[in-house]
N, C-alpha and C positions, 0 to 999 in steps of 0.2 A: 309533603313539603309544607311548612307553615308558610302562611300570608302576612302575619302579625309582623309590621313594622318594627325596628328596632330604634329605641328611643335611647340619646346619650346625655347622661345626667353631668352634668357639670359640678365640681367640686362643692360650690357654692349651693347649689340646690340638694347636693347629700348633705349639706350640713345643715341644712334648714331643714330637713326630711329626720332626719337623727334628734334635732331640735326638739319635733313637735310630737315624735316618739318618747324622749324622754319626758317631756311635761306631763304626757299622761293620756293625750290623743290617741284612741285605737289604732290599730295597724292597719287594720283594714280601709278606716277612713282616710288614713295618710296615702295609702297605695293607690285609692282613690282619685284623691285629688289631685297625683302625680301622674297619675296613668300610667301605673307601672303594677307587673305582677306582686303578689304578696310575697313571693320566693325573692323576687329581687328584693323588695324593701328588708328581707330578712339578712340575705345575703351582704347589704349595706351595711345594716347596723351587725353583722357580724364584725365588718372589717372595719369598724369606726375608728379604730387607734392607729390604722395604717391611715387612713384618709386625711386623719388630723398631720400626719407626719406630711405628707404629700402638701397639705395645705401650707405648712411653715416652710418648704420648699419653694413655693411659687409667688414667692412676695416679690416687689420690684426692688431695683436696683438703683443704685445712688444717681448712675448715670443710664438714664432709660433711651435717650435718644442715642448713644452712644451703643449701646448693647441693640438698637433696632438696626443700624447701619450694620453692626459687626455680623448679625443675622447675615442680611439681605449679600453681604460681602461671600461670607460663607456657604449659602446656599449656591451663589456664582461658583466658588471655587469647587463646590460639589462636582456639576456639569463640567468644568474643565477638566478633571482629573478624570471623569470618566472616559471624555473623549479620547485623552493621551493613551490610557490603557484598553480603549474599547468594551468599559465595563458596560452591563447593562444599566 
């Protein structure tokens, strides 16, 4: 069993990582800077186009406050529905 801790990179960090590689920095140096294995870096670069699509989908809406309240309400409804149907 591996004792290595997994590190979750945000989309912004992945974007910065990809930019550094595209600017010509060595992949090994970028991997060390972000404290990730080179294989993870290669995977991120391989899926760079997919990351760009996700980035576009995560823009803020026009009614940010309303959206935050809606998320809170939806979370409450989830637990209410689970109680009614005895779902886990």
